N, C-alpha and C positions, 0 to 999 in steps of 0.2 A: 391458677398461677396469674400474677399480673407482668406489665411489663413497664416499666417507665421508656416514655419515646421518645423522652428529651430531661439532658441532662447535661452538665459540666465538668465531667471528672478531671479536666485538667486543672482546673481552678484551682490555685496556692492554697484553699481551706481545706483541701483534702490532702497536700502534700503528704502530711506526718505520717495516715494510715491510708491509702487510696484500698489496699487490701482488705482491709481491716472491712473498711466502707461496704466494698462490694460481699464481702460474706457476711454483713449485717443484713443488704438487702437481699440477700438469697434465703438466710432466713427468716425472713418477714415476707417470704412467698414471692419476690418478684425475680423472674427467672431470667428475664432478659434488659440491658439497658441500651440504649445509644445517645453516646454522647457528641455533643454538635462542639462543629466547630463555629467560630466566630472570626478570623482571622487565617485565612488563606498561608501567610507566611508563616504561620504558626502551627501547620497542619500536621508536621515530620513528631509533634507532641499528643496530638490525638491519635496520630495514627501508631503511634508506640502502644498509650495504653490499650488500643480497640487489638495489636495483634498480642499483648500480654494476657486478657484476660479472656477465655473463652466465650463467656455469655455479653461482651461487650462487642458493641459495631459501632460507627461513626458514620459522620457525616464531613462534607467540606465546603468552604463556604466562606465567606466574608459578611458580617452580623451591619445592618445600615448604619450601625452609631461608629461605624470602621472604616467603611466607602470611602472616606474621602480622603482613608491614609491609603487606600489600594483600589486607587483608580486604573491601574493596569493588570489588575486581575479581568482576565479571556475568558469567554465560554471555554476555548480552545483548551485553554488549562486546568479548567473546571472539570471537562469530561477527561482529558488524561489521567489525571488525579481519582476522580473516580472509577478508574480501571481497578483499581486495589479490591480485592477480595472482600474487605471489612468495611469498606466505604459503601454505606446502601441506601446514604441520600443526600440532597444536594441544600447547601443555606450551612446555618439560616443567614435569610436575604428578605428584603422588605421595606418598610418606610414607619419611621419613628420622628414622629413631630413633637416629642416630648423635651427629648436631649439632644436631636439632630437637625431644628428646624432648619438651620441656616445651610445646612448641605444635603436639601432636597434635591438638587440636580443631582448629586454624585449620588444619591440612594437610589433615584428610579432608574439610573443608568446601570447599576449594579442590580438591582430587581429584574430589570430586561436579559443582563446577560445567564443569570441563574437559571431565570424560566428556561431558557434556551438550552441551557445544559441539561435541563432537568427534561424537556421534551427531545432529547436526543441522546441523552441515555435511559429516559426509563424510570429513572431514578424519584421517589417523591420530593418535590420540593419544600423546604422548612419555611414558614412565612412567619414574618415577625410584624406585624400589626400596631400600633400603638398611635392613638388621636389622628389617624389617617385615613382614614375609612374611605373618606369620597374618593379621592387618590387611586386608594388602593382598587375598589371595586372597579374604577375605570380600567387600572392596568392590568387586570387577572380579567376582563371583557374583552378589552382589546387584545391580549394576548390569546387567549384563549379562540377569538376568531381566526389568527395563526395557525390556530394546532392545537390538540389538547396535549395537557400534560398533567400527570399525579403531583398532588398538593395538600397540605396539612395546614390550616390557620391554629400553631403555636398557640400555647396559652393564652387562649382567648379571653380578651378582658375588652371586647368593640361592640361596638351595637347591632341591632338583631338585622338590620338590613345588610350589614356585613356577612353576617353568618347565612342567610338567606341568598344571598347573590350566591357566595363561596358553596354551598351545597349543590346550587342549582348547577355550577359549573365543576361539579365534581369532589370538591375538597372535603376532605376531613375536618372536624374541629376535634382539638385536645383543650382540656381542661385542666388549669393547674390549682394548686393551692387557694389562688384567690376563691374559688368555687368556694372555697368554706369560710371564707370571710364574712362576717355581721354584715358589713355593709355590700354584700353582692349579690344583692337578693336581683338583680335585674341580669346579672351572669346565669344566675341559677334556674331565671326563668326561661333563658335560651337553651339552657343545658336541655328542660325539660321539653324543648321541641324539635331539638336535631333530632334528625332517622337517626335508631339504632344502629344500623350499619354505617355510621359516618363516625361514631363518639369514640375518643380515645382518651389517655389521662398521661401527666405526665407530672416530675416536679419541677423544673426549671431549675435543679440544685444548683449552685448554693444558694439561690433565690428562694423568697416566697414560700415558706415553710408554712404548712396549712394549720388549721389548729386541729390538737392541741398544742403545738408544736411552735406557735409564734413568737419570735423574737430571736430564735435559734438559726443555725446556720441548717440549711435544708439539706435532707439527704434521700437518695434513692427508695430506701425502703417505706419512705415516709408518703409515696404514690399508695400506698393504701389505706390512709386518712382519706384523701382526696376521692378515691375509689369509694369509700364507703359513703359519701356524702352523698358523690352522684349517683350510687344505688339510693339510696333516699329519696333524692332528687327525683327520680325515675319509676320508684315504687315498686323497683326489684331486689331481690337478694344479692348481698356480696356475693357469691358464686355465680349468680348469675353476670353482671357487670362484670366479673372478671373474667368469664367465657369471652361476653361480645368485646370486651375491646381487646383483647388477646386476638380474636379471631379476625377482627377489625385491622388489626397490627398489622398482622401476618398478610393478608389481603392486601395491606397499602405498601409493605415493604418486603416489596416481592421479591428480592437479592439477600436475604437472612435465609440460609438455609433452611432445611427441613431438618435436617438432624440438629441444628440449634434448639427447636423448639420443641424436639423429641427428647434432649436432654435435658433440656430444663424442666419439662413435663416431668418427667420419668422423676426428678430430685424435688419435685413439691407436689408429686400424688396425683 
């Protein structure tokens, strides 16, 4: 069984047949999915999807590229919304200097509020980091000094130093379809060195479809293709990488009930 630790099932690409998309994932051996919030003001849509499908859980948070649109989201609000039984993570929040460099200050403030929410709830913070390694290292290091919090460096596409610092601070590292791209040998090199007990896989669907699905809308079922490349990079069997990443997910996403894992595992042998 595999877990897609990060997808966006609320996005319009999936409106036509969301149930079919989830059934397809199950058929591919993907037992659980986490649909990730990008805007707190649209959280009701995320929550409704998670409530409808037993194998789907969700997060609550504001994407860094929307941080300037939701400057009024407070740590207290995040904590309150995270009390819902289907909310298993905070975020995604972080720093993105590719599309949001003009809003660096708003992104940093938002990230720190989300860190505080992760610290208070004990839920993992889903971190988005893009072309912002130096500032991300500084913020994570400083905030950890104020108190530890669980976190995941999602869709990892940064440099080796951020991976090393993140792991040292207790973060998990999640790899997306980028891992399969011909041009991503540097990411594969980093994936070889991440401790086995910190590895996760994801799709970030509908974005970043892995080889051999490049050019198409990404889907949770395709996490299998990323996992296969991660297995190859690590010199492991597909069965082993599935077991490792699912166990790591379970250790990090502690709010997902044991019954959900048991039901998914029974469905997938």
